[in-house]
Phi, psi and omega in degrees: 000149178234152176285122181266314174205156186205137177170180180221112175298153184308118179074007184254194182276145176284130180233137175232132181243127180235154180182202178224146178058030180079359180261125180288132177246332186213136175237133178246130182238120182258144176221091181290344181273353181285124177296150182303326184268003184297113176051032180055038182261169180287131182298133174083353181244127175277301175190168177238132181246139176243128179274137181234163178276328183230097184294324180294316179295317180294318178296318178297321179297318177299312182296320178299330180273002178082016179276126182277124175282123182266343179200138174240135180228138175233138179077016179298138182053026177087352182185030178235132172253136188213152170240133178250142179206170182252142173278174183301338179266002179091004177284131179284128177243156181221137166249139185209163176220142175278117183259355181191194179288118180275133177255099181299153179278000183214000000 
């Protein structure tokens, strides 16, 4: 894996995107300002995103397994569609696909 982009928009969350061949496969989002007890989440981590080729198939697979989608987003950052859900430890996970030209916040 290679680092594709990394940064923190002014006053925002630190984000790192890694992948291969210039294609993002994984995004890590850090939030040092999140209190440890915030919504029973993991301290210092906002969420982890995994990029998929077919968001509809991946979303259907989550639902078939009984995983509750806590948030659906379309057009995020100008071109990302995503489903957010929690892992058994309360860490927020995201599956997403780039549906158009993404405009990074940094």
